[in-house]
Structures are given as C-alpha cells and as structure tokens.
MIVONU-329242 format. One line per 2 residues: number of its first residue (from 1); for each residue x, z, y of N, C-alpha, C. Coordinates in steps of 0.001 Angstrom, whole numbers, plus 500000, padded with zeros to 6 digits. Layout:
<sites>
NUM) X/Z/Y/X/Z/Y/X/Z/Y; ...
</sites>
This chain:
<sites>
1) 356992/781682/392083/356598/782417/393277/356024/781440/394302; 354974/781847/394983/354427/781032/396068/355096/781434/397376
3) 355704/780482/398045/356530/780744/399215/356070/779870/400373; 355990/780470/401560/355732/779723/402788/357038/779537/403534
5) 357346/778326/403890/358507/778037/404734/357971/777568/406073; 358165/778376/407102/357655/778053/408430/358718/777285/409198
7) 358407/776039/409535/359348/775213/410265/359623/773918/409533; 359624/772819/410273/359814/771496/409679/361148/770870/410066
9) 362060/771689/410593/363370/771187/410988/364335/771132/409819; 365614/770978/410133/366643/770832/409113/366703/772050/408193
11) 366615/773251/408767/366679/774461/407953/365452/774563/407049; 364267/774320/407610/363051/774366/406814/363085/773380/405660
13) 363540/772168/405926/363617/771156/404875/364618/771552/403796; 365771/772071/404191/366781/772459/403203/366258/773567/402295
15) 365659/774590/402892/365156/775706/402104/363981/775296/401222; 363028/774579/401796/361853/774177/401035/362232/773272/399868
17) 363129/772333/400113/363553/771428/399053/364248/772158/397915; 365117/773100/398260/365822/773859/397224/364851/774714/396425
19) 363906/775339/397101/362952/776214/396424/362086/775434/395443; 361645/774249/395831/360874/773408/394920/361731/773011/393718
21) 362980/772666/393971/363884/772293/392877/364080/773442/391890; 363970/774670/392389/364113/775856/391530/362813/776212/390823
23) 361740/775488/391114/360478/775715/390428/359476/776562/391168; 359740/776876/392435/358788/777647/393240/357738/776722/393846
25) 356562/777270/394095/355522/776522/394781/355645/776803/396271; 355818/775778/397055/356187/775935/398462/355201/775213/399364
27) 354763/775910/400405/353976/775275/401464/354800/775273/402743; 355050/774092/403274/355764/773976/404546/354744/774125/405670
29) 354936/775136/406499/353999/775412/407573/354428/774802/408892; 353451/774315/409633/353689/773774/410971/352473/774084/411831
31) 352513/773706/413083/351433/774078/414006/350094/773479/413587; 350120/772303/413023/348891/771647/412594/349017/771268/411129
33) 347933/771392/410400/347971/771122/408966/348323/769677/408649; 348088/768773/409580/348408/767374/409335/349725/766927/409928
35) 350615/767880/410230/351903/767534/410827/352620/766471/409982; 353007/765327/410590/353600/764235/409804/354846/764644/409025
37) 355719/765475/409625/356928/765880/408917/356582/766720/407692; 355625/767625/407852/355220/768459/406732/354561/767661/405634
39) 353667/766762/406020/352961/765940/405034/353940/765042/404287; 354866/764438/405013/355847/763562/404378/356708/764345/403396
41) 357130/765553/403812/357938/766374/402897/357153/766706/401634; 355906/767115/401785/355089/767501/400642/354896/766338/399682
43) 354691/765144/400218/354510/763965/399370/355763/763672/398560; 356914/763871/399179/358177/763619/398488/358542/764736/397523
45) 358053/765956/397783/358438/767114/396980/357750/767153/395627; 356617/766481/395498/355916/766497/394222/354849/767573/394162
47) 354377/767880/392964/353216/768772/392817/353448/770199/393297; 354694/770644/393405/354974/772004/393866/355076/772104/395384
49) 355044/770975/396061/355173/770965/397513/353837/770745/398203; 353589/771530/399241/352349/771427/400001/352679/771493/401493
51) 351745/771099/402313/351891/771196/403767/350621/771796/404338; 350762/772549/405407/349604/773151/406041/349979/773774/407359
53) 349020/774382/408008/349304/775110/409248/350091/776367/408907; 350605/777038/409936/351325/778288/409702/350430/779300/408983
55) 349187/779388/409415/348260/780341/408803/347959/779968/407358; 347736/778691/407116/347446/778243/405749/348631/778509/404824
57) 349822/778238/405304/351012/778446/404483/351182/779919/404117; 351005/780794/405102/351226/782226/404868/350118/782862/404038
59) 348910/782343/404152/347784/782961/403460/347941/782896/401951; 348582/781854/401436/348698/781679/399991/350023/782157/399436
61) 350935/782615/400313/352294/782951/399884/352478/784444/399651; 353401/784768/398744/353819/786159/398562/355125/786431/399302
63) 355847/785375/399653/357082/785469/400434/357000/784456/401559; 357312/784910/402775/357291/784045/403953/358714/783923/404490
65) 359142/782685/404743/360464/782442/405326/360276/781869/406724; 360791/782586/407717/360739/782101/409093/361972/781253/409364
67) 361783/779937/409315/362876/779001/409554/362682/778276/410869; 362046/778939/411827/361826/778362/413151/362888/778874/414121
69) 363121/778197/415236/364044/778722/416245/363570/780078/416759; 364519/780977/416972/364160/782328/417391/363381/782378/418694
71) 363549/781378/419543/362838/781365/420827/361345/781114/420674; 360923/780597/419519/359494/780335/419301/358933/781119/418116
73) 359764/781920/417463/359342/782593/416238/358135/783495/416436; 358103/784243/417522/356968/785146/417746/355670/784367/417932
75) 355734/783255/418631/354538/782425/418810/354089/781836/417485; 355043/781427/416668/354720/780869/415354/354047/781919/414479
77) 354608/783113/414445/354044/784172/413607/352682/784616/414118; 352475/784534/415433/351153/784847/415972/350127/783843/415456
79) 350525/782578/415358/349629/781569/414808/349389/781802/413318; 350405/782296/412630/350236/782598/411206/349226/783714/411006
81) 349241/784705/411910/348271/785796/411856/348778/787012/411103; 348584/788177/411685/349061/789422/411085/348488/789644/409694
83) 347223/789310/409490/346596/789528/408184/347281/788730/407083; 347886/787607/407443/348583/786777/406458/350030/787211/406242
85) 350480/788210/407012/351854/788709/406893/351918/790131/406350; 350843/790874/406486/350842/792278/406095/351230/792463/404633
87) 352202/793342/404421/352635/793685/403078/353591/792703/402438; 353827/791573/403086/354653/790526/402481/356100/790621/402937
89) 356999/790169/402069/358398/790040/402459/358502/788866/403422; 359127/789113/404571/359311/788076/405587/360814/787897/405793
91) 361342/786856/405218/362770/786544/405349/362980/785799/406659; 363689/786439/407577/363931/785855/408897/365293/785183/408928
93) 365289/783867/409055/366515/783069/409083/366836/782617/410506; 366012/783024/411467/366104/782483/412823/367253/783083/413619
95) 367603/782396/414697/368573/782890/415671/368010/782679/417078; 368138/783688/417952/367554/783590/419299/368445/782817/420259
97) 368571/781516/420017/369468/780676/420806/368698/779900/421864; 369138/780020/423105/368506/779335/424235/369439/778238/424730
99) 369050/776994/424488/369874/775873/424903/369429/775233/426206; 368592/775913/426970/368032/775307/428184/369081/775046/429262
101) 370222/775726/429174/371272/775536/430173/372463/774783/429602; 372238/774095/428500/373303/773295/427922/373903/773906/426672
103) 374943/773239/426178/375611/773643/424951/376987/774211/425281; 377402/775313/424636/376686/776026/423586/375579/776912/424154
105) 374547/777170/423374/373441/777994/423858/373827/779463/423944; 373030/780227/424657/373239/781674/424766/372162/782399/423960
107) 372362/783690/423753/371391/784502/423024/370340/785047/423988; 369094/784980/423598/368021/785514/424442/367851/787013/424259
109) 368366/787541/423156/368317/788981/422901/369588/789356/422153; 370201/790488/422498/371425/790903/421820/371756/792351/422180
111) 372805/792840/421597/373371/794174/421836/372460/795310/421379; 371346/795503/422034/370482/796637/421721/369204/796226/420985
113) 369094/794951/420637/367901/794471/419956/368244/793154/419261; 367317/792660/418465/367484/791386/417768/366115/790757/417593
115) 366099/789474/417301/364815/788825/417058/364171/789381/415789; 364999/789732/414800/364453/790297/413559/363734/791619/413821
117) 364343/792469/414634/363708/793750/414965/362445/793538/415798; 362493/792553/416678/361321/792245/417486/360158/791806/416597
119) 360469/790993/415594/359441/790564/414645/358888/791768/413880; 359779/792655/413455/359322/793827/412705/358422/794718/413548
121) 358774/794914/414827/357918/795716/415706/356570/795044/415925; 356586/793733/416029/355350/792998/416287/354439/792978/415069
123) 355052/793030/413879/354293/792988/412622/354777/794120/411720; 354410/795354/412055/354955/796521/411361/354615/796590/409882
125) 353564/795894/409459/353192/795925/408043/353882/794832/407227; 354586/793941/407895/355425/792968/407188/356726/793657/406802
127) 357392/793134/405796/358655/793724/405339/359773/792730/405648; 360339/792878/406844/361285/791895/407377/362690/792122/406813
129) 363289/791059/406355/364683/791058/405909/365398/789930/406647; 366543/790243/407200/367359/789231/407878/368431/788730/406923
131) 368537/787420/406791/369613/786839/405978/369688/785341/406240; 370780/784735/405802/371019/783292/405836/371199/782706/407227
133) 371089/783526/408276/371197/782984/409637/372634/782728/410067; 373604/783144/409246/375010/783050/409656/375721/781823/409094
135) 374983/780954/408406/375590/779745/407843/374712/778530/408146; 375273/777358/408002/374521/776125/408221/373553/775903/407056
137) 372551/775068/407289/371502/774843/406296/372048/774380/404943; 372987/773425/404892/373484/773002/403575/374150/774131/402790
139) 374857/775025/403502/375545/776132/402831/374548/777201/402383; 373455/777373/403129/372432/778339/402727/372022/778152/401282
141) 371761/776900/400921/371177/776595/399613/372197/776093/398601; 373447/775951/399016/374492/775468/398114/375841/776062/398504
143) 376020/777376/398283/377291/777993/398670/378487/777414/397924; 378251/776810/396769/379344/776249/395988/379982/775018/396591
145) 379406/774500/397686/380029/773344/398323/381334/773733/399034; 381565/775046/399239/382838/775513/399782/383748/775904/398623
147) 385051/775676/398734/385942/775763/397568/386274/777174/397094; 386101/778178/397932/386429/779550/397536/385243/780467/397824
149) 385172/781643/397171/384048/782555/397412/383964/782966/398879; 382748/783127/399354/382523/783517/400739/381251/784356/400793
151) 380934/784885/401969/379950/785951/402045/378693/785580/402834; 377591/786183/402378/376326/786097/403092/375851/787523/403348
153) 375117/787728/404429/374743/789073/404832/373234/789276/404755; 372853/790535/404701/371444/790878/404561/371214/792219/405239
155) 370079/792359/405909/369713/793617/406559/368201/793789/406501; 367748/795023/406364/366315/795293/406321/366056/796761/406058
157) 364846/797188/406356/364486/798603/406201/363802/798908/404874; 363422/797871/404131/362676/798044/402893/363556/797626/401711
159) 363886/798588/400856/364805/798324/399745/364235/797307/398765; 362948/797411/398469/362345/796455/397537/362350/795043/398110
161) 362092/794929/399412/362111/793615/400048/363518/793014/399993; 364526/793847/400201/365900/793345/400118/366244/792930/398695
163) 365707/793624/397704/365928/793219/396311/365330/791847/396037; 364143/791601/396590/363503/790297/396437/364349/789202/397064
165) 364863/789462/398271/365688/788463/398954/367011/788266/398229; 367604/789354/397750/368859/789238/396999/368678/788375/395762
167) 367566/788558/395061/367299/787745/393876/367162/786272/394246; 366530/785999/395386/366386/784620/395841/367742/784025/396201
169) 368572/784796/396866/369911/784321/397211/370711/783989/395954; 370549/784808/394931/371250/784534/393677/370723/783264/393021
171) 369437/782969/393185/368907/781690/392705/369573/780528/393429; 369935/780744/394690/370648/779730/395459/372123/779646/395064
173) 372542/780524/394135/373915/780569/393610/374874/781392/394466; 374329/782257/395320/375202/783225/395979/375590/784297/394961
175) 376869/784607/394870/377346/785593/393909/376950/786991/394371; 376466/787841/393444/376018/789191/393846/377056/789970/394643
177) 378322/789861/394267/379368/790589/394969/379648/790083/396356; 379089/788924/396691/379295/788343/398021/378011/788337/398845
179) 376988/789039/398354/375784/789285/399147/375962/790664/399764; 376270/790704/401025/376660/791952/401683/375455/792595/402370
181) 374986/793709/401808/373876/794461/402395/374438/795343/403508; 374080/795037/404736/374623/795757/405892/373785/796964/406294
183) 372691/797220/405570/371881/798399/405877/370568/798041/406550; 370158/798908/407486/368874/798744/408158/368799/797503/409015
185) 367597/797213/409486/367365/795974/410221/368113/795921/411549; 368548/797056/412058/369337/797036/413293/370655/796284/413108
187) 371100/796124/411851/372311/795343/411589/372110/793868/411910; 370858/793445/412051/370590/792054/412432/371170/791729/413805
189) 371375/792747/414634/371970/792498/415954/373333/791841/415805; 374171/792415/414956/375500/791855/414731/375441/790496/414062
191) 374517/790345/413117/374383/789066/412426/374013/787954/413397; 373115/788257/414321/372716/787247/415309/373809/787030/416352
193) 374553/788083/416691/375612/787930/417690/376826/787190/417136; 376876/786967/415828/377924/786137/415245/377767/784674/415674
195) 376562/784279/416052/376297/782867/416330/377122/782285/417476; 377347/782994/418585/378205/782396/419617/379598/782059/419104
197) 380163/782915/418254/381479/782604/417676/381358/781478/416656; 380292/781512/415841/380066/780440/414859/380019/779085/415567
199) 379318/779025/416690/379186/777761/417409/380521/777271/417948; 381361/778204/418401/382678/777803/418901/383547/777268/417768
201) 383450/777889/416594/384185/777380/415437/383640/776014/415045; 382323/775890/415043/381666/774628/414701/382153/773494/415606
203) 382314/773786/416889/382733/772769/417844/384156/772277/417582; 384949/773071/416869/386329/772695/416576/386482/772017/415214
205) 385399/771964/414440/385469/771377/413104/385296/769864/413156; 385936/769145/412228/385621/767715/412087/384137/767554/411773
207) 383547/766490/412211/382113/766284/412030/381733/766369/410550; 380722/767182/410268/380229/767312/408899/380967/768313/408040
209) 382022/768904/408542/382805/769850/407741/382128/771221/407762; 381886/771788/406585/381213/773069/406453/382219/774206/406413
211) 381783/775398/406818/382652/776562/406789/381819/777828/406707; 382457/778925/406368/381846/780243/406389/382957/781272/406430
213) 382586/782545/406474/383555/783621/406507/383550/784375/405188; 384672/785003/404885/384793/785829/403695/385423/787160/404090
215) 384875/788254/403564/385418/789574/403843/386581/789818/402899; 387757/790083/403452/388952/790348/402664/389387/791782/402925
217) 389552/792568/401883/389983/793957/402045/391064/794279/401027; 391814/795329/401301/392895/795687/400375/392345/796520/399233
</sites>
C-alpha cells in the first residue's frame, strides 16, 4: 500500500518506520519537499521510503496518516490540498493540545467537537478515522512492549475506512479483540479528552516507562 505520513516528528517517524518495515511504500510529508528531517528519514528507510511536500505525499498515497500536532493539522491538510484527500482514508492520530501556556497543555477543542470532526467537516470527501492518539508513539507500533493485553480505540463514519484502519492496526500487532470500535466520529471527542488524564499519568511515570489502559468487564 502507498501511504503518506504527514509530520516529521516522533510520531511520524515511528509510524513511517514501522510501515516501511512491514513492506509498505511510504512518503513522509513536510512543508517543503527538501525538508532535512524528511530527506534524512527517506535515505535511511531504503527504497520504500520517500520524502516530499504534504501535497506530493498525499497525491501518490491511497492512505493518509495525519501525524501532525492538532493545532496545525488543518493548515497542513490545506497545504496537502482537498483534491489529494478526496475519497481517501485519512487516519487522524493528532491531538488538539495547546502548550502555549506551559505544561501540561490544554485542549483547543473539546466536549462538543473534536479535531477529527473538524477535519471531516473541512474535507467532507475524505474518509476520516480517529485512532492511535491515546498512546505514545512506541506503543502505537509495538503494543507487545507492554506485558499484558491492552486496548486501542477507533472512531469514524465510514465502515470500509474503519476496516482498512483495523487491518493496519493488526499489522502493528494490535489484537482484534482489543481494537475497540467506539462508533461514529463524534466518539473522537472522548478519545481526545483522554489526553489531559494521559498526561497526568505520564507525569507520574518513571522516565521512559510506557503505559496504556485496558477495558476490564465481568
């Protein structure tokens, strides 16, 4: 599968690297086609790794992953261009975190809306699925690094798009029974609002220690 990973940060690198290792052809998108981080990643990734602008990355991809901060995601997707997003599955991994007033950051949108829904309204012909935003980058692509089964969430309005994302999550080794489909894209509100609690837990962890949540029922 040809996949665009938008963003050259830690999340973008983790996802792009794992996807190449799984045999996918990946273009890391950034604001400029010659972005040093993107070019360096592509050189290290081998023949399946490429670098380009946001528009270039999306134009050749059948699946687009938004791995940019939620505060800039709309601007990034505008640079990618609606024509390069129409009809495609858009996996939104972003969180609308505003750190301008210090740490921990606050949410720029919550309760009655989400960044995922905002993206869907802005690009109605894209098929937006929210997932992977509730865990750290290393856990996204390697859930087995935690000792017991744990859960990942997914939300979206398009059943086929969610099937595509579920299959990708399973390639990452997420167990089907622990991929929790929460329903329509409005469920992204809760997924994004988990981040303030996630950050508080993160602040109490020893440095480098990974964690996640698991749904336990009788």
